[in-house]
C-alpha positions in Angstrom: -17.0 -6.0 -6.2 -13.7 -4.5 -5.2 -12.4 -4.9 -1.6 -11.7 -1.7 0.3 -8.1 -1.5 1.2 -7.3 -0.4 4.8 -4.6 1.9 6.1 -2.8 -1.0 7.7 -2.7 -2.9 4.5 -1.2 0.1 2.7 1.5 0.3 5.4 2.3 -3.4 5.0 2.7 -2.8 1.2 5.0 0.1 1.9 7.1 -2.0 4.2 7.2 -4.8 1.6 8.4 -2.3 -1.0 11.1 -1.1 1.3 12.3 -4.6 2.0 12.4 -5.4 -1.7 14.5 -2.2 -2.1 16.8 -3.2 0.7 17.4 -6.6 -0.8 18.1 -5.1 -4.2 15.1 -6.6 -5.8 13.9 -3.2 -7.0 15.8 0.0 -7.8 15.7 3.5 -6.4 13.2 4.9 -8.9 10.8 2.0 -8.7 10.9 2.1 -4.9 10.3 5.8 -4.9 7.3 5.5 -7.4 5.8 2.7 -5.3 6.2 4.6 -2.1 4.7 7.8 -3.7 1.6 5.9 -4.9 1.1 4.1 -1.6 1.6 7.4 0.3 -1.1 9.0 -1.8 -3.5 6.1 -1.2 -2.8 6.2 2.5 -3.5 9.9 2.7 -6.8 9.4 0.8 -7.8 6.7 3.3 -6.9 8.9 6.3 -8.9 11.9 4.8 -11.8 9.7 4.2 -11.8 8.2 7.7 -11.4 11.7 9.2 -14.4 12.9 7.1 -16.5 9.9 8.3 -15.6 10.6 12.0 -16.4 14.3 11.6 -19.8 13.6 10.1 -20.5 11.2 13.0 -19.5 13.9 15.5 -21.6 16.5 13.7 -24.6 14.2 13.7 -24.2 13.4 17.4 -24.0 17.1 18.2 -27.0 17.8 16.1 -29.1 15.1 17.8 -27.8 16.4 21.2 -28.9 19.9 20.5 -32.3 18.7 19.3 -32.8 16.7 22.4 -31.9 19.7 24.5 -34.3 21.9 22.6 -37.2 19.6 23.1 -36.4 18.7 26.7 -36.6 22.4 27.6 -40.2 22.7 26.4 
């Protein structure tokens, strides 16, 4: 089973890539490719987390409105 990567782990990988670039261990194009891939992964994680939060808010609002409906009766 694959481990889910977190946003903070992606940021650490981005920093690691930057440091490798700064030390001359990787070139411009490899650093840019790595950063682009990691940025896309980070964006996907952020969108997924936002979607989960939105669903939780929608569920809470739905339950709240149901409670109000039945408490008025």
